All heavy atoms as an XYZ file, in Angstrom:
994
protein
N      74.512     32.796     42.604
C      75.801     33.139     42.023
C      75.826     34.610     41.738
O      74.869     35.198     41.244
C      75.978     32.353     40.727
C      77.246     32.707     39.987
S      77.509     31.792     38.476
C      76.498     32.754     37.352
N      76.944     35.258     42.035
C      77.135     36.681     41.789
C      77.442     36.882     40.318
O      78.417     36.301     39.797
C      78.212     37.274     42.689
C      77.926     37.066     44.160
C      78.451     38.747     42.319
C      76.721     37.790     44.650
N      76.632     37.667     39.636
C      76.899     38.057     38.235
C      77.940     39.152     38.215
O      78.867     39.127     37.383
C      75.574     38.518     37.532
C      75.890     39.038     36.152
C      74.580     37.370     37.480
N      77.809     40.129     39.118
C      78.765     41.228     39.149
C      78.510     42.164     40.303
O      77.435     42.184     40.901
N      79.555     42.936     40.604
C      79.501     43.929     41.675
C      79.974     45.239     41.056
O      80.941     45.255     40.328
C      80.407     43.547     42.846
C      79.960     42.218     43.461
C      80.446     44.647     43.905
C      80.944     41.624     44.409
N      79.265     46.312     41.411
C      79.727     47.646     40.939
C      79.638     48.667     42.057
O      78.799     48.573     42.930
N      80.512     49.609     42.000
C      80.534     50.700     42.975
C      80.862     51.983     42.212
O      81.626     52.012     41.248
C      81.528     50.435     44.108
C      81.350     51.451     45.266
C      82.926     50.385     43.597
C      82.037     51.049     46.539
N      80.272     53.102     42.692
C      80.592     54.386     42.082
C      80.404     55.469     43.099
O      79.565     55.376     43.988
C      79.650     54.665     40.894
C      80.159     55.835     40.017
O      81.184     55.593     39.309
O      79.548     56.906     40.096
N      81.219     56.537     42.978
C      81.124     57.655     43.853
C      81.206     58.957     43.009
O      81.952     58.957     42.049
C      82.283     57.640     44.888
C      82.274     58.771     45.899
S      83.479     58.545     47.201
C      85.007     58.822     46.354
N      80.465     59.961     43.407
C      80.452     61.195     42.692
C      80.373     62.385     43.704
O      79.755     62.260     44.752
C      79.332     61.288     41.665
C      79.423     62.559     40.811
C      77.968     61.189     42.346
C      78.528     62.564     39.599
N      81.029     63.466     43.321
C      80.906     64.704     44.143
C      79.524     65.313     43.922
O      79.087     65.534     42.784
C      81.965     65.707     43.756
C      83.374     65.285     44.064
C      84.429     66.261     43.565
O      84.242     67.477     43.842
O      85.329     65.834     42.917
N      78.815     65.612     44.972
C      77.470     66.162     44.867
C      77.562     67.553     44.242
O      76.707     67.899     43.394
C      76.811     66.248     46.270
C      76.567     64.827     46.766
C      75.511     67.022     46.230
C      76.147     64.713     48.230
N      78.537     68.341     44.579
C      78.707     69.691     44.006
C      78.870     69.617     42.479
O      78.318     70.462     41.745
C      79.920     70.385     44.636
C      80.141     71.789     44.143
C      79.010     72.719     44.569
C      79.317     74.139     44.131
N      78.108     74.955     44.138
N      79.612     68.592     42.006
C      79.803     68.441     40.560
C      78.474     68.217     39.865
O      78.179     68.809     38.801
C      80.747     67.234     40.287
C      80.974     66.965     38.839
C      81.968     65.825     38.717
N      81.890     65.308     37.349
C      82.100     64.028     37.045
N      82.402     63.159     37.958
N      82.007     63.638     35.802
N      77.616     67.398     40.412
C      76.287     67.116     39.849
C      75.420     68.377     39.933
O      74.705     68.738     38.999
C      75.619     65.966     40.552
C      74.326     65.530     39.924
S      74.405     65.091     38.165
C      75.469     63.632     38.230
N      75.479     69.084     41.052
C      74.732     70.318     41.260
C      75.098     71.362     40.175
O      74.237     71.984     39.538
C      74.968     70.858     42.632
C      74.089     72.053     42.962
O      72.879     72.019     42.642
O      74.593     73.038     43.541
N      76.410     71.504     39.922
C      76.879     72.447     38.900
C      76.362     72.060     37.529
O      75.891     72.915     36.772
C      78.443     72.510     38.928
O      78.848     72.970     40.219
C      78.935     73.453     37.867
N      76.458     70.789     37.203
C      76.013     70.277     35.885
C      74.521     70.577     35.699
O      74.098     71.080     34.650
C      76.280     68.810     35.783
C      75.686     68.147     34.510
C      76.355     68.663     33.243
C      75.823     66.633     34.600
N      73.699     70.233     36.681
C      72.264     70.385     36.572
C      71.857     71.878     36.492
O      70.931     72.238     35.797
C      71.544     69.660     37.702
C      70.078     69.973     37.763
C      71.752     68.146     37.547
N      72.600     72.712     37.199
C      72.290     74.163     37.164
C      72.647     74.796     35.815
O      71.979     75.682     35.317
C      72.960     74.896     38.316
C      72.207     74.700     39.594
O      71.014     74.575     39.634
N      72.988     74.651     40.706
N      73.740     74.255     35.218
C      74.168     74.753     33.875
C      73.309     74.191     32.767
O      73.066     74.858     31.762
C      75.605     74.402     33.641
C      76.596     75.240     34.305
C      77.991     74.905     33.824
N      78.973     75.532     34.721
C      80.219     75.122     34.842
N      80.668     74.099     34.174
N      81.020     75.729     35.652
N      72.921     72.905     32.936
C      72.139     72.213     31.910
C      70.923     71.547     32.557
O      70.998     70.303     32.824
C      73.060     71.159     31.211
C      74.227     71.717     30.578
C      75.112     70.573     29.990
O      74.636     69.523     29.613
N      76.404     70.821     29.950
N      69.863     72.230     32.813
C      68.718     71.620     33.480
C      68.152     70.447     32.743
O      67.623     69.514     33.430
C      67.674     72.806     33.498
C      68.519     74.010     33.413
C      69.727     73.674     32.559
N      68.307     70.329     31.457
C      67.798     69.201     30.729
C      68.599     67.893     31.032
O      68.173     66.807     30.708
C      67.776     69.470     29.215
C      66.733     70.465     28.844
C      66.687     70.665     27.341
C      65.598     71.679     27.010
N      65.470     71.848     25.548
N      69.761     68.045     31.662
C      70.562     66.880     31.991
C      69.829     65.907     32.914
O      70.030     64.700     32.846
C      71.883     67.325     32.652
N      68.949     66.457     33.752
C      68.191     65.595     34.658
C      67.413     64.582     33.862
O      67.340     63.410     34.296
C      67.235     66.449     35.525
C      66.322     65.568     36.319
C      68.026     67.371     36.448
N      66.860     64.961     32.744
C      66.111     64.027     31.898
C      66.977     62.994     31.215
O      66.459     61.986     30.748
N      68.276     63.194     31.202
C      69.190     62.154     30.619
C      69.591     61.114     31.695
O      69.973     60.033     31.341
C      70.444     62.816     30.094
C      70.204     63.667     28.878
C      71.503     64.027     28.089
N      72.592     64.455     28.946
C      72.958     65.705     29.180
N      72.269     66.690     28.638
N      74.002     65.963     29.941
N      69.457     61.496     32.964
C      69.860     60.590     34.069
C      68.691     59.964     34.750
O      68.823     58.824     35.249
C      70.673     61.372     35.115
C      71.861     62.082     34.593
C      72.140     63.381     34.986
C      72.722     61.493     33.730
C      73.224     64.065     34.527
C      73.864     62.167     33.225
C      74.111     63.445     33.662
N      67.574     60.641     34.867
C      66.427     60.158     35.641
C      65.206     59.895     34.807
O      64.889     60.713     33.899
C      66.062     61.225     36.748
C      67.141     61.605     37.768
C      66.591     62.620     38.736
C      67.724     60.393     38.481
N      64.507     58.851     35.106
C      63.253     58.537     34.432
C      62.167     59.531     34.908
O      62.381     60.251     35.889
C      62.759     57.115     34.771
O      62.430     57.047     36.153
C      63.811     56.058     34.393
N      61.060     59.555     34.252
C      59.940     60.426     34.633
C      59.524     60.182     36.081
O      59.330     61.122     36.838
C      58.751     60.241     33.681
C      58.930     60.789     32.316
C      59.017     62.290     32.287
O      58.358     62.978     33.096
O      59.766     62.803     31.429
N      59.415     58.937     36.464
C      58.986     58.616     37.845
C      60.042     59.046     38.867
O      59.710     59.509     39.965
C      58.653     57.142     38.010
C      57.430     56.771     37.185
C      56.832     55.460     37.473
N      57.781     54.321     37.404
C      57.458     53.093     37.728
N      56.276     52.784     38.167
N      58.410     52.125     37.627
N      61.308     58.954     38.504
C      62.360     59.428     39.408
C      62.295     60.948     39.531
O      62.507     61.491     40.614
C      63.729     59.008     38.905
C      64.003     57.500     39.017
C      65.244     57.056     38.338
O      65.510     57.571     37.197
O      65.954     56.214     38.915
N      62.026     61.624     38.404
C      61.961     63.076     38.428
C      60.786     63.565     39.297
O      60.871     64.574     39.952
C      61.800     63.594     36.998
C      63.084     63.475     36.193
C      62.933     63.975     34.777
O      62.502     65.137     34.577
N      63.279     63.142     33.808
N      59.695     62.768     39.321
C      58.562     63.128     40.158
C      58.968     63.145     41.624
O      58.408     63.946     42.421
C      57.445     62.130     39.981
C      56.713     62.255     38.664
C      55.672     61.165     38.432
O      55.289     60.470     39.396
O      55.285     60.981     37.259
N      59.906     62.298     42.047
C      60.354     62.237     43.402
C      61.168     63.520     43.801
O      61.307     63.820     44.994
C      61.230     61.028     43.660
C      60.531     59.658     43.482
C      61.564     58.533     43.598
C      59.437     59.494     44.509
N      61.618     64.290     42.826
C      62.379     65.507     43.063
C      61.475     66.658     43.488
O      61.921     67.596     44.176
C      63.125     65.947     41.815
C      64.395     65.186     41.494
C      64.949     65.666     40.160
C      65.428     65.369     42.595
N      60.212     66.601     43.097
C      59.308     67.707     43.346
C      59.202     68.011     44.862
O      59.032     67.122     45.695
C      57.932     67.445     42.780
C      57.959     67.451     41.300
C      56.556     67.394     40.671
N      56.671     67.436     39.229
C      56.669     66.343     38.462
N      56.609     65.150     38.979
N      56.776     66.472     37.126
N      59.376     69.287     45.202
C      59.223     69.731     46.610
C      60.538     69.607     47.410
O      60.563     70.019     48.563
N      61.600     69.073     46.838
C      62.840     68.956     47.566
C      63.639     70.276     47.459
O      63.582     70.964     46.445
C      63.714     67.793     47.025
C      63.074     66.449     47.267
C      64.095     65.374     46.946
C      63.603     63.962     47.106
N      62.541     63.641     47.939
N      64.393     70.620     48.513
C      65.219     71.777     48.483
C      66.338     71.587     47.408
O      66.608     70.437     47.006
C      65.881     72.000     49.845
O      66.798     70.978     50.118
N      66.997     72.661     47.029
C      68.052     72.556     46.025
C      69.154     71.652     46.503
O      69.650     70.814     45.754
C      68.635     73.931     45.689
C      69.642     73.871     44.570
C      70.103     75.237     44.124
O      69.406     76.231     44.328
O      71.213     75.313     43.551
N      69.539     71.706     47.753
C      70.609     70.880     48.301
C      70.177     69.396     48.250
O      70.960     68.539     47.869
C      70.981     71.279     49.712
N      69.009     69.147     48.662
C      68.494     67.768     48.680
C      68.316     67.223     47.257
O      68.550     66.057     47.014
C      67.154     67.693     49.456
C      66.542     66.332     49.539
C      67.429     65.380     50.386
N      66.812     64.032     50.360
C      67.277     62.994     49.705
N      68.412     63.100     49.041
N      66.690     61.829     49.762
N      67.942     68.099     46.313
C      67.810     67.676     44.901
C      69.214     67.228     44.403
O      69.256     66.155     43.741
C      67.313     68.830     44.055
C      65.861     69.140     44.156
C      65.463     70.410     43.381
N      65.909     70.397     41.989
C      65.226     69.916     40.964
N      64.013     69.444     41.146
N      65.685     69.960     39.744
N      70.218     67.994     44.656
C      71.554     67.630     44.139
C      72.029     66.317     44.774
O      72.565     65.462     44.073
C      72.571     68.780     44.519
N      71.764     66.111     46.033
C      72.111     64.871     46.712
C      71.376     63.657     46.113
O      71.931     62.629     45.845
C      71.825     65.022     48.180
C      72.105     63.806     49.036
C      71.685     63.994     50.462
O      72.511     64.526     51.242
O      70.554     63.624     50.825
N      70.070     63.882     45.862
C      69.236     62.834     45.289
C      69.737     62.450     43.843
O      69.917     61.283     43.556
C      67.789     63.337     45.178
C      66.814     62.338     44.583
C      66.142     61.442     45.345
C      66.588     62.329     43.210
C      65.213     60.555     44.801
C      65.689     61.459     42.637
C      65.013     60.570     43.449
N      69.962     63.449     43.036
C      70.416     63.179     41.661
C      71.779     62.514     41.676
O      72.018     61.521     40.928
C      70.465     64.525     40.810
C      69.032     65.031     40.663
C      71.091     64.225     39.457
C      68.959     66.465     40.137
N      72.702     63.006     42.498
C      74.018     62.412     42.595
C      73.965     60.916     43.036
O      74.616     60.074     42.509
C      74.927     63.219     43.510
N      73.095     60.679     44.010
C      72.958     59.300     44.486
C      72.420     58.351     43.440
O      72.920     57.256     43.234
N      71.391     58.843     42.676
C      70.849     58.005     41.605
C      71.870     57.837     40.489
O      71.969     56.730     39.921
C      69.578     58.686     41.023
C      68.273     58.671     41.824
C      68.128     57.487     42.726
N      66.796     57.286     43.239
C      66.446     57.392     44.529
N      67.318     57.766     45.425
N      65.207     57.100     44.904
N      72.579     58.860     40.169
C      73.644     58.785     39.144
C      74.657     57.715     39.496
O      75.007     56.829     38.737
C      74.294     60.150     38.940
C      75.324     60.172     37.855
C      75.050     60.551     36.580
C      76.665     59.815     38.137
C      75.991     60.580     35.593
C      77.658     59.832     37.171
C      77.315     60.219     35.871
O      78.259     60.248     34.919
N      75.172     57.810     40.764
C      76.185     56.817     41.233
C      75.595     55.459     41.225
O      76.292     54.490     40.835
C      76.648     57.217     42.644
N      74.362     55.287     41.619
C      73.724     53.953     41.677
C      73.586     53.360     40.249
O      73.829     52.153     40.040
C      72.360     54.033     42.328
N      73.214     54.179     39.294
C      73.089     53.683     37.915
C      74.484     53.353     37.315
O      74.605     52.359     36.595
C      72.339     54.710     37.091
C      70.859     54.754     37.478
C      70.105     55.748     36.658
C      68.628     55.792     37.105
N      67.779     56.499     36.155
N      75.480     54.125     37.584
C      76.846     53.821     37.178
C      77.296     52.457     37.814
O      77.843     51.610     37.127
C      77.841     54.888     37.510
C      77.715     56.165     36.700
C      78.447     55.994     35.325
O      79.070     54.975     35.062
O      78.372     56.998     34.562
N      77.005     52.308     39.096
C      77.346     51.075     39.798
C      76.598     49.888     39.204
O      77.142     48.798     39.015
C      77.090     51.202     41.282
N      75.324     50.096     38.836
C      74.533     49.024     38.225
C      75.074     48.629     36.903
O      75.166     47.414     36.586
N      75.488     49.552     36.115
C      76.090     49.260     34.768
C      77.390     48.471     34.964
O      77.670     47.534     34.231
C      76.276     50.529     33.973
N      78.183     48.880     35.943
C      79.441     48.196     36.221
C      79.168     46.754     36.667
O      79.858     45.808     36.303
C      80.247     48.945     37.264
C      80.811     50.248     36.769
C      81.437     51.032     37.896
C      81.929     52.390     37.410
N      82.488     53.202     38.505
N      78.153     46.578     37.501
C      77.801     45.239     38.003
C      77.366     44.300     36.877
O      77.636     43.130     36.936
C      76.712     45.307     39.075
N      76.772     44.854     35.840
C      76.390     44.087     34.679
C      77.569     43.882     33.695
O      77.486     43.118     32.752
C      75.222     44.683     33.951
C      73.855     44.565     34.660
C      72.772     45.295     33.866
C      73.489     43.091     34.860
N      78.650     44.626     33.955
C      79.806     44.473     33.102
C      79.745     45.244     31.771
O      80.528     44.974     30.874
N      78.854     46.177     31.683
C      78.677     46.889     30.415
C      79.158     48.338     30.480
O      79.575     48.875     29.444
C      77.192     46.935     30.017
O      76.472     47.757     30.954
C      76.605     45.563     29.919
N      78.998     48.999     31.583
C      79.152     50.432     31.620
C      78.001     51.113     30.879
O      77.112     50.420     30.391
N      77.934     52.420     30.927
C      76.878     53.154     30.230
C      77.345     53.298     28.817
O      78.448     53.747     28.543
C      76.642     54.523     30.882
C      76.284     54.402     32.347
C      75.619     55.316     30.101
C      74.983     53.754     32.621
N      76.451     52.985     27.869
C      76.898     53.108     26.486
C      75.970     52.337     25.525
O      74.756     52.473     25.613
N      76.550     51.488     24.744
C      75.828     50.780     23.651
C      74.740     49.830     24.147
O      73.655     49.829     23.611
C      76.874     49.976     22.845
C      76.266     49.256     21.651
C      77.316     48.465     20.888
O      78.426     48.985     20.763
O      76.963     47.403     20.403
N      74.999     49.123     25.232
C      74.027     48.135     25.671
C      73.130     48.586     26.827
O      72.134     47.950     27.138
C      74.721     46.860     26.136
C      75.412     46.145     25.005
C      75.945     44.781     25.399
C      76.534     44.132     24.155
N      76.940     42.779     24.469
N      73.430     49.714     27.423
C      72.714     50.190     28.599
C      72.785     51.707     28.710
O      73.855     52.308     28.586
C      73.342     49.512     29.837
C      72.707     49.819     31.194
C      71.332     49.254     31.300
C      73.597     49.177     32.260
N      71.631     52.336     28.970
C      71.606     53.750     29.198
C      71.084     54.059     30.609
O      70.558     53.191     31.266
C      70.718     54.465     28.154
O      69.381     54.333     28.504
N      71.275     55.305     31.031
C      70.742     55.699     32.354
C      69.231     55.453     32.462
O      68.732     55.123     33.491
C      71.061     57.195     32.620
C      72.478     57.433     32.977
C      73.338     58.016     32.043
C      72.974     57.140     34.242
C      74.651     58.269     32.399
C      74.288     57.389     34.579
C      75.138     57.989     33.638
N      68.515     55.656     31.332
C      67.085     55.527     31.373
C      66.591     54.096     31.254
O      65.395     53.821     31.398
C      66.461     56.424     30.288
C      66.794     57.901     30.422
C      66.137     58.713     29.303
C      66.375     58.467     31.779
N      67.506     53.140     31.074
C      67.177     51.708     31.144
C      67.137     51.239     32.573
O      66.776     50.096     32.853
C      68.257     50.866     30.408
C      68.143     50.961     28.911
O      67.045     51.148     28.399
O      69.200     50.888     28.231
N      67.494     52.123     33.528
C      67.484     51.776     34.930
C      66.605     52.772     35.686
O      66.488     53.904     35.333
C      68.920     51.895     35.501
C      69.899     50.934     34.851
S      71.591     51.166     35.456
C      72.142     52.383     34.203
N      65.982     52.228     36.716
C      65.075     53.108     37.535
C      65.248     52.732     39.003
O      65.292     51.553     39.343
C      63.638     52.928     37.085
C      62.678     53.888     37.745
C      61.324     53.863     37.090
O      60.690     52.789     37.088
O      60.902     54.945     36.585
N      65.339     53.761     39.837
C      65.458     53.557     41.264
C      64.306     54.228     41.946
O      64.186     55.471     41.918
C      66.814     54.132     41.772
C      67.943     53.482     41.049
C      66.898     53.896     43.311
C      69.210     54.234     41.069
N      63.432     53.400     42.554
C      62.261     53.931     43.245
C      62.269     53.335     44.635
O      62.778     52.233     44.870
C      61.001     53.508     42.466
C      60.855     54.098     41.102
C      59.602     53.500     40.399
C      60.781     55.613     41.130
N      61.628     54.018     45.571
C      61.572     53.477     46.933
C      60.584     52.330     47.056
O      59.532     52.339     46.425
C      61.124     54.647     47.803
C      60.443     55.596     46.845
C      61.029     55.342     45.511
N      60.967     51.338     47.866
C      60.033     50.229     48.193
C      58.999     50.775     49.173
O      59.016     51.937     49.597
C      60.770     49.071     48.808
O      61.255     49.452     50.095
N      58.061     49.921     49.558
C      57.064     50.333     50.552
C      57.709     50.778     51.847
O      57.152     51.619     52.562
C      56.067     49.196     50.799
C      55.173     48.951     49.630
O      54.967     49.842     48.762
N      54.629     47.757     49.512
N      58.847     50.201     52.180
C      59.552     50.587     53.421
C      60.474     51.802     53.237
O      61.069     52.268     54.180
C      60.354     49.396     53.982
O      61.395     49.082     53.031
N      60.605     52.269     51.955
C      61.462     53.414     51.698
C      62.832     53.102     51.160
O      63.579     53.976     50.766
N      63.197     51.795     51.166
C      64.507     51.388     50.639
C      64.565     51.601     49.139
O      63.613     51.183     48.422
C      64.686     49.867     50.958
C      65.974     49.329     50.389
C      66.033     47.838     50.649
C      67.269     47.296     49.974
N      67.148     45.920     49.561
N      65.626     52.186     48.618
C      65.721     52.335     47.158
C      65.919     50.983     46.488
O      66.726     50.188     46.932
C      66.926     53.266     46.958
C      67.735     53.096     48.184
C      66.781     52.736     49.313
N      65.153     50.762     45.383
C      65.290     49.522     44.653
C      65.565     49.843     43.216
O      64.893     50.636     42.562
C      63.967     48.718     44.759
C      63.721     48.232     46.176
C      62.532     47.298     46.312
O      61.676     47.289     45.357
O      62.479     46.603     47.297
N      66.619     49.209     42.698
C      67.060     49.369     41.327
C      66.408     48.325     40.424
O      66.465     47.126     40.751
C      68.564     49.259     41.193
C      69.199     49.235     39.846
C      68.951     50.486     39.048
C      70.703     48.983     39.952
N      65.792     48.741     39.350
C      65.283     47.822     38.354
C      65.883     48.179     36.971
O      66.193     49.347     36.738
C      63.734     47.839     38.233
O      63.302     49.195     37.971
C      63.094     47.381     39.533
N      66.045     47.182     36.178
C      66.509     47.360     34.804
C      65.360     47.065     33.837
O      64.540     46.167     34.174
C      67.658     46.364     34.480
C      68.937     46.617     35.232
C      69.139     46.038     36.475
C      69.919     47.463     34.698
C      70.313     46.257     37.157
C      71.083     47.670     35.410
C      71.298     47.078     36.628
N      65.289     47.720     32.728
C      64.328     47.402     31.682
C      64.587     45.967     31.281
O      65.732     45.525     31.156
C      64.487     48.337     30.524
N      63.498     45.193     31.016
C      63.674     43.773     30.641
C      64.510     43.623     29.380
O      65.223     42.624     29.182
C      62.339     43.059     30.511
O      61.552     43.712     29.529
N      64.492     44.613     28.493
C      65.245     44.531     27.233
C      66.743     44.478     27.551
O      67.513     43.929     26.807
C      64.916     45.725     26.330
O      65.243     46.935     26.972
N      67.206     45.029     28.688
C      68.597     44.968     29.063
C      69.047     43.542     29.285
O      70.045     43.082     28.774
C      68.872     45.809     30.348
C      70.263     45.553     30.880
C      68.628     47.282     30.084
N      68.218     42.790     29.969
C      68.522     41.399     30.227
C      68.558     40.587     28.923
O      69.418     39.726     28.753
C      67.559     40.770     31.228
C      67.625     41.433     32.574
C      66.513     42.111     33.090
C      68.776     41.405     33.354
C      66.584     42.730     34.335
C      68.820     42.008     34.584
C      67.723     42.689     35.080
N      67.627     40.903     28.029
C      67.607     40.249     26.745
C      68.896     40.503     25.952
O      69.519     39.586     25.423
C      66.416     40.711     25.881
C      65.058     40.331     26.454
O      65.013     39.339     27.282
O      64.084     40.934     26.144
N      69.333     41.758     25.963
C      70.610     42.165     25.274
C      71.815     41.452     25.832
O      72.755     41.171     25.167
C      70.798     43.673     25.249
C      69.789     44.402     24.377
C      70.217     45.863     24.221
N      70.142     46.625     25.435
C      69.092     47.435     25.781
N      68.013     47.499     25.006
N      69.135     48.122     26.899
N      71.743     41.167     27.168
C      72.893     40.561     27.844
C      72.783     39.037     27.992
O      73.670     38.408     28.569
C      73.062     41.203     29.195
C      73.375     42.705     29.235
C      73.387     43.232     30.638
C      74.685     42.975     28.513
N      71.673     38.465     27.492
C      71.478     37.051     27.590
C      71.199     36.531     28.980
O      71.551     35.418     29.313
N      70.544     37.352     29.776
C      70.201     36.949     31.160
C      68.694     36.798     31.305
O      67.926     37.516     30.651
C      70.672     38.047     32.161
C      72.171     38.299     32.205
C      72.465     39.545     33.041
C      72.890     37.115     32.825
N      68.251     35.901     32.137
C      66.857     35.676     32.453
C      66.428     36.575     33.556
O      66.819     36.372     34.720
C      66.646     34.213     32.808
C      65.184     33.864     33.156
O      64.334     34.766     33.128
O      64.927     32.689     33.447
N      65.660     37.650     33.231
C      65.290     38.640     34.226
C      64.542     38.040     35.447
O      64.594     38.565     36.536
C      64.429     39.757     33.598
C      63.051     39.400     33.289
N      62.716     38.738     32.136
C      61.912     39.597     33.974
C      61.399     38.545     32.133
N      60.904     39.043     33.222
N      63.912     36.891     35.266
C      63.203     36.286     36.395
C      64.162     35.626     37.384
O      63.796     35.318     38.511
C      62.200     35.242     35.831
C      61.104     35.887     35.061
C      60.053     34.885     34.552
O      60.362     33.691     34.440
N      58.887     35.340     34.237
N      65.374     35.423     36.981
C      66.359     34.789     37.865
C      67.384     35.786     38.430
O      68.323     35.391     39.107
C      67.119     33.694     37.096
C      66.172     32.602     36.598
C      66.884     31.401     36.077
N      67.728     30.839     37.175
C      68.921     30.253     36.955
N      69.370     30.102     35.724
N      69.618     29.757     37.972
N      67.155     37.075     38.159
C      68.088     38.091     38.606
C      67.534     38.829     39.801
O      66.394     39.243     39.838
C      68.409     39.117     37.475
C      69.057     38.441     36.295
C      69.249     40.281     37.970
C      70.455     37.870     36.535
N      68.406     39.009     40.785
C      68.069     39.770     41.978
C      69.125     40.884     42.099
O      70.324     40.625     41.912
C      68.062     38.893     43.211
C      67.637     39.631     44.456
C      67.411     38.622     45.582
N      67.033     39.354     46.764
C      67.053     38.869     47.957
N      67.413     37.620     48.158
N      66.711     39.592     48.994
N      68.654     42.120     42.370
C      69.580     43.255     42.442
C      69.582     43.818     43.871
O      68.539     44.099     44.454
C      69.131     44.343     41.462
C      69.122     43.729     40.035
C      70.044     45.559     41.523
C      68.271     44.465     39.071
N      70.793     43.991     44.397
C      70.966     44.560     45.732
C      71.607     45.945     45.537
O      72.618     46.078     44.825
C      71.884     43.703     46.570
C      71.435     42.263     46.629
N      70.536     41.802     47.554
C      71.769     41.161     45.853
C      70.363     40.490     47.364
N      71.035     40.102     46.339
N      71.061     46.965     46.205
C      71.513     48.355     46.047
C      71.689     48.982     47.411
O      70.839     48.862     48.285
C      70.512     49.155     45.197
C      70.678     50.662     45.222
C      72.006     51.093     44.545
C      69.493     51.323     44.513
N      72.754     49.717     47.540
C      72.993     50.571     48.721
C      73.477     51.917     48.250
O      74.414     52.001     47.403
C      73.992     49.905     49.656
O      74.193     50.723     50.796
N      72.872     53.000     48.717
C      73.267     54.368     48.392
C      73.553     55.061     49.719
O      72.776     54.941     50.659
C      72.146     55.115     47.657
C      71.717     54.403     46.365
C      72.622     56.564     47.343
C      70.509     55.034     45.709
N      74.627     55.837     49.717
C      74.944     56.629     50.920
C      75.460     57.987     50.502
O      75.939     58.174     49.371
C      76.002     55.895     51.727
O      76.174     56.527     53.007
N      75.304     58.967     51.373
C      75.751     60.328     51.114
C      76.549     60.869     52.307
O      76.269     60.541     53.433
C      74.546     61.261     50.953
C      73.547     60.809     49.949
N      72.532     59.948     50.247
C      73.409     61.105     48.650
C      71.797     59.680     49.153
N      72.323     60.394     48.199
N      77.500     61.737     51.961
C      78.146     62.578     52.972
C      77.795     64.009     52.570
O      77.010     64.207     51.623
C      79.661     62.334     53.004
O      80.250     62.883     51.808
N      78.391     64.984     53.192
C      78.111     66.386     52.776
C      78.599     66.606     51.363
O      78.003     67.394     50.628
C      78.787     67.379     53.695
C      77.976     67.650     54.969
C      78.575     68.795     55.717
O      79.741     68.771     56.074
N      77.790     69.783     56.004
N      79.681     65.948     50.992
C      80.290     66.242     49.716
C      80.130     65.163     48.610
O      80.317     65.482     47.433
C      81.790     66.543     49.909
O      82.454     65.377     50.441
N      79.864     63.935     48.992
C      79.852     62.854     48.022
C      78.634     61.936     48.191
O      78.023     61.819     49.225
C      81.108     61.972     48.202
C      82.361     62.633     47.774
N      83.012     63.544     48.521
C      83.073     62.516     46.623
C      84.110     63.984     47.898
N      84.162     63.379     46.743
N      78.328     61.310     47.072
C      77.317     60.230     47.042
C      78.021     58.996     46.544
O      78.850     59.054     45.643
C      76.134     60.594     46.127
N      77.735     57.864     47.176
C      78.324     56.576     46.786
C      77.255     55.533     46.708
O      76.249     55.584     47.433
C      79.449     56.198     47.773
C      80.222     54.995     47.266
C      78.892     55.931     49.164
C      81.508     54.704     48.045
N      77.394     54.600     45.788
C      76.448     53.519     45.636
C      77.167     52.219     45.305
O      78.217     52.242     44.620
C      75.445     53.854     44.561
N      76.641     51.130     45.798
C      77.117     49.810     45.483
C      75.977     48.953     44.996
O      74.864     49.019     45.566
C      77.753     49.154     46.671
C      78.325     47.773     46.317
C      79.104     47.106     47.458
O      78.922     47.488     48.630
N      79.932     46.186     47.165
N      76.196     48.177     43.948
C      75.210     47.255     43.385
C      75.832     45.873     43.275
O      76.929     45.735     42.790
C      74.707     47.748     42.024
C      73.793     46.729     41.378
C      74.001     49.108     42.120
N      75.015     44.903     43.663
C      75.344     43.485     43.508
C      74.260     42.873     42.640
O      73.085     43.015     43.006
C      75.546     42.725     44.800
C      75.769     41.255     44.582
C      76.625     43.357     45.687
N      74.595     42.251     41.549
C      73.667     41.539     40.711
C      73.846     40.052     40.975
O      74.974     39.542     40.814
C      73.821     41.905     39.245
C      72.844     41.101     38.361
C      73.616     43.413     38.978
N      72.777     39.406     41.342
C      72.845     38.014     41.720
C      71.888     37.215     40.806
O      70.778     37.628     40.517
C      72.400     37.858     43.167
C      72.216     36.496     43.711
C      71.698     36.469     45.102
O      71.011     37.464     45.566
O      71.869     35.449     45.768
N      72.330     36.096     40.364
C      71.505     35.156     39.609
C      71.079     34.031     40.507
O      71.893     33.356     41.138
C      72.259     34.600     38.365
C      71.357     33.789     37.449
C      72.077     33.409     36.129
O      73.304     33.415     36.102
O      71.336     33.184     35.177
N      69.780     33.827     40.640
C      69.246     32.789     41.541
C      69.252     31.438     40.899
O      69.219     31.274     39.739
C      67.826     33.178     41.953
C      67.654     34.596     42.568
C      66.215     34.906     42.782
C      68.458     34.675     43.860
């Protein structure tokens, strides 16, 4: 059964401008392990990466029906590559507790895409 579907799109330039003005903003959007993935990337690739993760986390929050705020923060979500390189979204187990969901029965599907100017992500949360 589908719990929810979320989609989000953001301008990469907007994220690049924000991060250049407020470098600490990266720490509000990305976990430590996500930030480690930024090391060695060019400035353009960094902006694309951050924008994609931002859009994916917004989409994840929408799929859970909460949005970012009281029940869920950007740092409650983490997107890391699988062994094959596919980005995988995970939520902190406390999120499921707050929402009354059994984390062992939840499966999360994530797709992130980029153009030159935008990053877009879609998340489907499924209860098995």
